[in-house]
N, C-alpha and C positions, 0 to 999 in steps of 0.2 A: 416549637419548632417545628417544621416537616422535614422526615426522614426519606418520603423518597414521593412518588405522586400517589401514595396507597394509605402509606402510612405518617401517620403526626403522632409525637409524645408530647404531651400536655403535663406540664408542672403546677401543680395546684395548690395553695392553701389551705390547707386544714381551718373545716369550720370552727374547731375549738379556739383556734390559733384567730382565726376572724370576728370571734364573738369577743375574745380578750386584746383584741387589737392589736396584736404583734406579730413582729413580721418574723414568719420563720423562716424567710429566705436569706436572710443574714445567715444563718446556720448551717445553711450547706450552701451558700456561695460559692464555698470555696471549693466547693466538691463535682459543680457543675462540668465544667471538663469530663469528666471524670465520670459523670451520671452518663453524659451524651455517647461518649464511649462506650460504657459499656454497653447502654442501649443498642447501639449502631454493631456491637458484634452479633449484639443477639438475631438481630433483622438478619445479619449479612447469613448467618446458619440457619435461622426457621426458610432463609428461601433457598439455602444450599441443600439442607440434611432435615430440614420441619421443625416443625416445632417442639415437641420433646425432647428431641435432642439437643436444643437450644437450649429449652427446662432445666435440662439435665447439667449445665452450664455452674448453678448457681449453687449446684450439690457437691461439685468436687473443691474436697481440703485440701489444703499444702500446710506445711508446716514451714516457718517461717522464722529467722532468729533476727529480733531486736534488741542490742542494747546489752548481750547476753540472756533476753529472757526469751524464751522459746511460746510461740503459738500457733496454736490449731488452728486456723480461720480458711473460710472458705475464696476460693478461687478469685474471687469478686470482691472482697473486703475494700474499699474504694482507702480506708482507715490506713491502709497496709501496704498500697498502692506506692510504687517512689516516685513511677511519672504516673500521668495527665489520663495512661489508660485505662486508670482504674482497672488493672488486672493483677494480684499479685504474681512478680515474677523473681 
């Protein structure tokens, strides 16, 4: 997938999965849109503010409530995102 004319994102299979003939993409397929969205946000912020600020997004944490249980997760935890943005809101 090409993000822009200067950057390309590759999603590759792990060596371990290749050796074991396991299709790891089956496990992440449901998160591909969120992954692309998340990485696209990084690209935009890198271009506007620089890599250090963009990388710091991965360190921001929020508290989310799921079915009465509270979890402290990073802002970009795709498992807790409610939409395909890949961002916990």
